[in-house]
N, CA, C and O atoms as CSV, one atom per row, in Angstrom:
chain,resi,resn,atom,element,x,y,z
A,1,MET,N,N,0.548,-1.181,0.245
A,1,MET,CA,C,0.049,0.085,0.139
A,1,MET,C,C,1.268,1.331,-0.049
A,1,MET,O,O,1.247,2.394,-0.671
A,2,ASP,N,N,2.038,0.844,0.567
A,2,ASP,CA,C,2.934,2.358,0.452
A,2,ASP,C,C,3.281,2.197,-0.843
A,2,ASP,O,O,3.235,3.296,-1.395
A,3,SER,N,N,3.600,1.357,-1.568
A,3,SER,CA,C,4.087,1.768,-2.892
A,3,SER,C,C,2.946,2.553,-3.819
A,3,SER,O,O,3.005,3.584,-4.490
A,4,ALA,N,N,1.935,1.647,-3.564
A,4,ALA,CA,C,0.445,2.336,-4.253
A,4,ALA,C,C,0.498,3.570,-3.786
A,4,ALA,O,O,0.556,4.385,-4.706
A,5,CYS,N,N,0.503,4.065,-2.680
A,5,CYS,CA,C,0.023,5.549,-2.205
A,5,CYS,C,C,1.568,6.491,-2.641
A,5,CYS,O,O,1.515,7.721,-2.622
A,6,GLY,N,N,2.574,5.939,-2.930
A,6,GLY,CA,C,4.107,6.663,-3.654
A,6,GLY,C,C,3.758,6.861,-5.114
A,6,GLY,O,O,3.741,8.001,-5.578
A,7,TYR,N,N,3.426,5.607,-5.997
A,7,TYR,CA,C,3.262,5.965,-7.203
A,7,TYR,C,C,2.139,6.926,-7.504
A,7,TYR,O,O,2.223,7.865,-8.295
A,8,ALA,N,N,0.902,6.541,-6.676
A,8,ALA,CA,C,0.023,7.838,-7.115
A,8,ALA,C,C,0.399,9.301,-6.725
A,8,ALA,O,O,-0.035,10.344,-7.215
A,9,ALA,N,N,1.139,9.159,-5.915
A,9,ALA,CA,C,1.616,10.869,-5.708
A,9,ALA,C,C,2.966,11.220,-6.588
A,9,ALA,O,O,3.521,12.318,-6.549
A,10,TYR,N,N,3.357,10.217,-7.306
A,10,TYR,CA,C,4.230,10.290,-7.944
A,10,TYR,C,C,3.582,10.717,-9.426
A,10,TYR,O,O,3.940,11.648,-10.147
A,11,SER,N,N,2.742,9.951,-9.604
A,11,SER,CA,C,2.377,10.485,-10.736
A,11,SER,C,C,1.844,11.632,-11.102
A,11,SER,O,O,1.360,11.754,-12.227
A,12,LEU,N,N,1.854,12.668,-10.183
A,12,LEU,CA,C,1.276,13.924,-10.265
A,12,LEU,C,C,2.497,14.765,-10.124
A,12,LEU,O,O,2.311,15.981,-10.179
A,13,ALA,N,N,4.218,14.154,-9.879
A,13,ALA,CA,C,4.793,15.465,-9.516
A,13,ALA,C,C,5.482,15.262,-10.779
A,13,ALA,O,O,5.296,14.459,-11.693
A,14,ASP,N,N,6.424,16.302,-10.577
A,14,ASP,CA,C,7.082,17.021,-11.684
A,14,ASP,C,C,8.045,15.816,-12.253
A,14,ASP,O,O,8.046,14.797,-11.564
A,15,ALA,N,N,8.788,15.818,-13.324
A,15,ALA,CA,C,9.437,14.372,-13.927
A,15,ALA,C,C,10.571,14.650,-13.541
A,15,ALA,O,O,11.371,13.892,-14.089
A,16,THR,N,N,11.198,15.562,-12.676
A,16,THR,CA,C,12.360,15.278,-12.313
A,16,THR,C,C,12.895,15.252,-10.934
A,16,THR,O,O,14.046,15.331,-10.504
A,17,SER,N,N,11.276,15.063,-10.126
A,17,SER,CA,C,10.935,14.761,-8.731
A,17,SER,C,C,11.153,13.486,-7.808
A,17,SER,O,O,10.944,12.482,-8.490
A,18,ALA,N,N,11.440,13.219,-6.720
A,18,ALA,CA,C,10.915,11.842,-6.180
A,18,ALA,C,C,10.389,12.154,-4.876
A,18,ALA,O,O,10.489,13.117,-4.116
A,19,VAL,N,N,9.766,10.985,-4.851
A,19,VAL,CA,C,8.677,10.877,-3.001
A,19,VAL,C,C,9.275,10.238,-2.490
A,19,VAL,O,O,10.204,9.489,-2.792
A,20,LEU,N,N,8.447,10.652,-1.069
A,20,LEU,CA,C,9.359,10.081,0.126
A,20,LEU,C,C,7.988,9.988,1.139
A,20,LEU,O,O,7.118,10.852,1.246
A,21,THR,N,N,8.046,8.922,1.718
A,21,THR,CA,C,6.876,8.923,2.602
A,21,THR,C,C,7.071,9.268,3.713
A,21,THR,O,O,8.016,8.714,4.275
A,22,VAL,N,N,6.138,10.497,4.639
A,22,VAL,CA,C,6.722,11.082,5.478
A,22,VAL,C,C,5.722,10.454,6.882
A,22,VAL,O,O,6.098,10.413,8.053
A,23,GLU,N,N,4.854,10.166,6.533
A,23,GLU,CA,C,4.004,9.348,7.423
A,23,GLU,C,C,2.902,8.837,7.300
A,23,GLU,O,O,2.556,9.344,6.233
A,24,TYR,N,N,1.625,7.840,7.781
A,24,TYR,CA,C,1.198,6.631,7.680
A,24,TYR,C,C,0.307,6.143,8.165
A,24,TYR,O,O,0.708,6.060,9.326
A,25,LYS,N,N,-0.638,5.740,8.155
A,25,LYS,CA,C,-1.795,5.350,9.132
A,25,LYS,C,C,-2.583,3.551,8.029
A,25,LYS,O,O,-2.816,3.414,6.828
A,26,ILE,N,N,-2.689,2.868,8.848
A,26,ILE,CA,C,-3.086,1.562,8.252
A,26,ILE,C,C,-4.001,1.300,9.284
A,26,ILE,O,O,-3.997,1.617,10.474
A,27,ASN,N,N,-5.031,0.457,8.378
A,27,ASN,CA,C,-5.838,0.129,9.030
A,27,ASN,C,C,-6.740,-1.667,8.794
A,27,ASN,O,O,-7.645,-1.814,7.973
A,28,LEU,N,N,-6.385,-2.454,9.415
A,28,LEU,CA,C,-6.618,-3.569,9.184
A,28,LEU,C,C,-7.978,-3.977,9.427
A,28,LEU,O,O,-8.333,-3.755,10.585
A,29,VAL,N,N,-9.028,-4.618,8.526
A,29,VAL,CA,C,-10.221,-4.728,8.747
A,29,VAL,C,C,-10.422,-5.909,8.516
A,29,VAL,O,O,-11.565,-6.269,8.798
A,30,ALA,N,N,-9.732,-6.708,8.092
A,30,ALA,CA,C,-10.352,-8.374,8.003
A,30,ALA,C,C,-8.947,-9.236,7.722
A,30,ALA,O,O,-7.909,-8.582,7.618
A,31,PRO,N,N,-8.895,-10.617,7.604
A,31,PRO,CA,C,-7.617,-10.995,7.646
A,31,PRO,C,C,-8.124,-11.317,5.720
A,31,PRO,O,O,-9.130,-11.399,5.016
A,32,ALA,N,N,-6.677,-11.396,5.628
A,32,ALA,CA,C,-6.525,-11.458,3.667
A,32,ALA,C,C,-6.457,-12.830,3.276
A,32,ALA,O,O,-5.836,-13.554,4.054
A,33,ILE,N,N,-6.984,-13.403,2.179
A,33,ILE,CA,C,-7.358,-15.007,2.011
A,33,ILE,C,C,-6.407,-15.358,0.635
A,33,ILE,O,O,-5.591,-16.274,0.527
A,34,THR,N,N,-6.670,-14.632,-0.080
A,34,THR,CA,C,-5.864,-15.220,-1.432
A,34,THR,C,C,-4.979,-14.047,-1.846
A,34,THR,O,O,-4.411,-13.421,-0.952
A,35,THR,N,N,-4.778,-13.622,-3.380
A,35,THR,CA,C,-4.138,-12.994,-3.710
A,35,THR,C,C,-4.595,-11.412,-3.419
A,35,THR,O,O,-5.694,-10.923,-3.162
A,36,VAL,N,N,-3.443,-10.909,-3.553
A,36,VAL,CA,C,-3.503,-9.257,-2.749
A,36,VAL,C,C,-3.462,-7.813,-3.867
A,36,VAL,O,O,-2.402,-7.635,-4.467
A,37,LYS,N,N,-4.221,-7.167,-4.027
A,37,LYS,CA,C,-4.128,-6.361,-4.923
A,37,LYS,C,C,-4.417,-4.836,-4.204
A,37,LYS,O,O,-5.507,-4.622,-3.673
A,38,ALA,N,N,-3.287,-3.740,-4.234
A,38,ALA,CA,C,-3.265,-2.574,-4.015
A,38,ALA,C,C,-3.834,-2.041,-4.850
A,38,ALA,O,O,-3.941,-2.449,-6.006
A,39,ARG,N,N,-4.641,-0.277,-4.053
A,39,ARG,CA,C,-4.774,0.469,-5.610
A,39,ARG,C,C,-4.486,2.073,-4.433
A,39,ARG,O,O,-4.825,2.119,-3.251
A,40,GLY,N,N,-3.775,3.241,-5.237
A,40,GLY,CA,C,-3.663,4.146,-4.823
A,40,GLY,C,C,-4.030,5.473,-5.063
A,40,GLY,O,O,-3.884,5.853,-6.224
A,41,TYR,N,N,-4.577,6.467,-4.050
A,41,TYR,CA,C,-5.440,7.540,-4.847
A,41,TYR,C,C,-4.855,8.862,-4.246
A,41,TYR,O,O,-4.234,8.731,-3.191
A,42,VAL,N,N,-4.937,9.753,-4.621
A,42,VAL,CA,C,-4.464,11.072,-4.113
A,42,VAL,C,C,-5.490,11.829,-3.761
A,42,VAL,O,O,-6.238,12.268,-4.635
A,43,LEU,N,N,-5.649,12.045,-2.734
A,43,LEU,CA,C,-6.682,12.678,-2.308
A,43,LEU,C,C,-6.414,14.554,-2.386
A,43,LEU,O,O,-7.389,15.153,-2.839
A,44,LYS,N,N,-5.464,15.249,-2.073
A,44,LYS,CA,C,-5.221,16.162,-2.017
A,44,LYS,C,C,-3.805,16.584,-2.209
A,44,LYS,O,O,-3.014,16.488,-1.271
A,45,ARG,N,N,-3.340,17.172,-3.687
A,45,ARG,CA,C,-1.790,17.390,-3.496
A,45,ARG,C,C,-1.572,19.081,-3.161
A,45,ARG,O,O,-2.393,19.908,-3.559
A,46,GLY,N,N,-0.535,19.402,-2.495
A,46,GLY,CA,C,-0.207,20.472,-2.157
A,46,GLY,C,C,1.038,20.701,-2.768
A,46,GLY,O,O,1.551,19.809,-3.443
A,47,ASN,N,N,1.782,22.184,-2.558
A,47,ASN,CA,C,3.132,22.463,-2.933
A,47,ASN,C,C,4.630,21.071,-2.712
A,47,ASN,O,O,5.489,20.587,-3.449
A,48,THR,N,N,4.256,20.934,-1.440
A,48,THR,CA,C,5.364,19.933,-1.400
A,48,THR,C,C,4.745,18.358,-0.599
A,48,THR,O,O,5.281,17.256,-0.714
A,49,LEU,N,N,3.881,18.580,-0.049
A,49,LEU,CA,C,2.904,17.428,0.288
A,49,LEU,C,C,1.473,17.099,-0.203
A,49,LEU,O,O,0.415,17.709,-0.350
A,50,THR,N,N,1.886,15.997,-0.365
A,50,THR,CA,C,0.323,14.947,-1.135
A,50,THR,C,C,-0.233,13.920,-0.283
A,50,THR,O,O,0.529,13.160,0.315
A,51,VAL,N,N,-1.313,13.836,-0.184
A,51,VAL,CA,C,-1.785,13.239,1.015
A,51,VAL,C,C,-2.790,11.816,-0.097
A,51,VAL,O,O,-3.702,12.021,-0.899
A,52,CYS,N,N,-2.261,10.706,0.231
A,52,CYS,CA,C,-3.237,9.520,-0.358
A,52,CYS,C,C,-3.542,8.709,0.064
A,52,CYS,O,O,-3.080,8.476,1.180
A,53,ARG,N,N,-4.400,7.850,-0.458
A,53,ARG,CA,C,-4.792,6.737,0.511
A,53,ARG,C,C,-4.958,5.633,-0.432
A,53,ARG,O,O,-5.376,5.869,-1.566
A,54,ALA,N,N,-4.640,4.341,-0.025
A,54,ALA,CA,C,-4.666,2.933,-0.349
A,54,ALA,C,C,-5.707,2.138,-0.133
A,54,ALA,O,O,-6.074,2.209,1.040
A,55,GLU,N,N,-6.486,1.234,-0.944
A,55,GLU,CA,C,-6.924,0.040,-0.150
A,55,GLU,C,C,-6.738,-1.119,-1.020
A,55,GLU,O,O,-6.743,-1.215,-2.247
A,56,ALA,N,N,-6.526,-2.216,0.173
A,56,ALA,CA,C,-5.992,-3.761,-0.630
A,56,ALA,C,C,-6.791,-4.447,-0.452
A,56,ALA,O,O,-7.260,-4.597,0.676
A,57,VAL,N,N,-7.236,-5.122,-1.539
A,57,VAL,CA,C,-8.162,-6.340,-1.607
A,57,VAL,C,C,-7.883,-7.429,-1.682
A,57,VAL,O,O,-7.074,-7.689,-2.572
A,58,SER,N,N,-8.300,-8.392,-0.970
A,58,SER,CA,C,-8.298,-10.230,-1.806
A,58,SER,C,C,-9.040,-9.931,-3.245
A,58,SER,O,O,-9.962,-9.175,-3.551
A,59,THR,N,N,-8.173,-10.925,-4.049
A,59,THR,CA,C,-8.829,-10.973,-5.390
A,59,THR,C,C,-9.141,-12.310,-5.668
A,59,THR,O,O,-9.164,-12.598,-6.865
A,60,GLY,N,N,-9.405,-13.264,-4.803
A,60,GLY,CA,C,-9.247,-14.832,-5.162
A,60,GLY,C,C,-10.685,-15.656,-4.854
A,60,GLY,O,O,-10.935,-16.857,-4.956
A,61,GLU,N,N,-11.563,-14.471,-4.417
A,61,GLU,CA,C,-12.986,-14.654,-4.052
A,61,GLU,C,C,-13.997,-14.547,-5.394
A,61,GLU,O,O,-13.418,-14.620,-6.478
A,62,GLU,N,N,-15.281,-14.401,-5.413
A,62,GLU,CA,C,-16.035,-14.238,-6.313
A,62,GLU,C,C,-15.833,-12.565,-6.742
A,62,GLU,O,O,-15.827,-11.980,-7.825
A,63,ARG,N,N,-15.658,-12.083,-5.195
A,63,ARG,CA,C,-15.604,-10.572,-5.233
A,63,ARG,C,C,-14.277,-10.278,-4.726
A,63,ARG,O,O,-13.482,-11.013,-4.140
A,64,GLU,N,N,-14.193,-9.073,-5.062
A,64,GLU,CA,C,-13.013,-8.313,-4.109
A,64,GLU,C,C,-13.431,-7.961,-2.828
A,64,GLU,O,O,-14.459,-7.292,-2.724
A,65,ARG,N,N,-12.583,-8.420,-1.467
A,65,ARG,CA,C,-12.903,-7.895,-0.428
A,65,ARG,C,C,-11.549,-6.823,-0.215
A,65,ARG,O,O,-10.490,-6.828,-0.842
A,66,LEU,N,N,-12.102,-5.675,1.187
A,66,LEU,CA,C,-11.193,-5.015,1.412
A,66,LEU,C,C,-10.517,-5.480,2.466
A,66,LEU,O,O,-11.112,-6.528,2.720
A,67,PHE,N,N,-9.656,-5.366,3.235
A,67,PHE,CA,C,-8.972,-6.425,4.301
A,67,PHE,C,C,-7.833,-4.942,4.994
A,67,PHE,O,O,-7.433,-4.895,6.157
A,68,ALA,N,N,-7.609,-4.171,4.197
A,68,ALA,CA,C,-6.940,-2.930,4.901
A,68,ALA,C,C,-6.741,-1.906,3.648
A,68,ALA,O,O,-6.644,-1.915,2.421
A,69,ALA,N,N,-6.747,-0.794,5.043
A,69,ALA,CA,C,-6.962,0.414,4.323
A,69,ALA,C,C,-5.656,1.765,4.611
A,69,ALA,O,O,-5.135,1.860,5.723
A,70,MET,N,N,-5.408,2.374,3.873
A,70,MET,CA,C,-3.800,3.369,4.127
A,70,MET,C,C,-3.919,4.650,4.164
A,70,MET,O,O,-4.219,5.042,3.036
A,71,THR,N,N,-3.802,5.815,5.172
A,71,THR,CA,C,-3.524,6.882,4.678
A,71,THR,C,C,-1.987,7.562,5.000
A,71,THR,O,O,-1.580,7.645,6.159
A,72,ALA,N,N,-1.394,7.914,4.136
A,72,ALA,CA,C,-0.368,8.353,3.657
A,72,ALA,C,C,-0.165,10.064,3.139
A,72,ALA,O,O,-0.913,10.728,2.421
A,73,THR,N,N,1.295,10.509,3.882
A,73,THR,CA,C,1.394,11.830,3.263
A,73,THR,C,C,2.554,11.534,2.805
A,73,THR,O,O,3.404,10.931,3.460
A,74,ILE,N,N,2.713,11.975,1.512
A,74,ILE,CA,C,3.840,12.190,0.924
A,74,ILE,C,C,4.990,13.467,0.541
A,74,ILE,O,O,4.554,14.568,0.207
A,75,MET,N,N,5.837,13.320,0.588
A,75,MET,CA,C,6.530,14.316,0.396
A,75,MET,C,C,7.388,14.331,-0.932
A,75,MET,O,O,8.013,13.336,-1.300
A,76,GLU,N,N,7.377,15.540,-1.635
A,76,GLU,CA,C,8.053,15.644,-3.166
A,76,GLU,C,C,9.160,16.161,-3.110
A,76,GLU,O,O,9.178,17.340,-2.757
A,77,ILE,N,N,10.157,15.649,-3.352
A,77,ILE,CA,C,11.405,16.249,-3.435
A,77,ILE,C,C,12.325,16.558,-4.665
A,77,ILE,O,O,12.943,15.652,-5.223
A,78,ARG,N,N,12.385,17.636,-5.001
A,78,ARG,CA,C,12.450,18.405,-6.375
A,78,ARG,C,C,13.959,18.055,-6.588
A,78,ARG,O,O,14.538,17.664,-5.574
A,79,ASN,N,N,14.729,18.134,-7.799
A,79,ASN,CA,C,15.710,17.885,-8.231
A,79,ASN,C,C,16.515,19.152,-7.739
A,79,ASN,O,O,17.712,19.088,-7.459
A,80,SER,N,N,15.929,20.055,-7.674
A,80,SER,CA,C,16.528,21.515,-6.832
A,80,SER,C,C,16.826,21.459,-5.577
A,80,SER,O,O,17.838,22.008,-5.144
A,81,ASP,N,N,16.007,20.803,-4.832
A,81,ASP,CA,C,16.167,20.503,-3.073
A,81,ASP,C,C,17.055,19.463,-2.576
A,81,ASP,O,O,17.170,19.249,-1.369
A,82,VAL,N,N,17.805,18.687,-3.631
A,82,VAL,CA,C,18.572,17.760,-3.386
A,82,VAL,C,C,20.441,18.219,-3.782
A,82,VAL,O,O,20.923,18.477,-4.885
A,83,THR,N,N,20.930,18.189,-2.820
A,83,THR,CA,C,22.353,18.513,-3.030
A,83,THR,C,C,23.211,17.703,-2.766
A,83,THR,O,O,22.928,17.169,-1.693
A,84,ALA,N,N,24.331,17.239,-3.279
A,84,ALA,CA,C,25.396,16.475,-3.621
A,84,ALA,C,C,26.483,16.548,-2.272
A,84,ALA,O,O,27.551,15.937,-2.306
């Protein structure tokens, strides 16, 4: 789910930027039974910080079943912010 949030934030970042998770919270709501899939969404993009949400579902049953949810704050690190 961290990767799903990171890629969601990265999809809106500048091409030369990197992203870094600075905070997250995970809610486990059910046991995962079979194959797992995570999806990430951007809730709000700011100048430096982006708030994202991810959902993890079990996909091996007749229908997808939510078993975990995550909210994360992702920081965009612009190329000019990095020093050698």
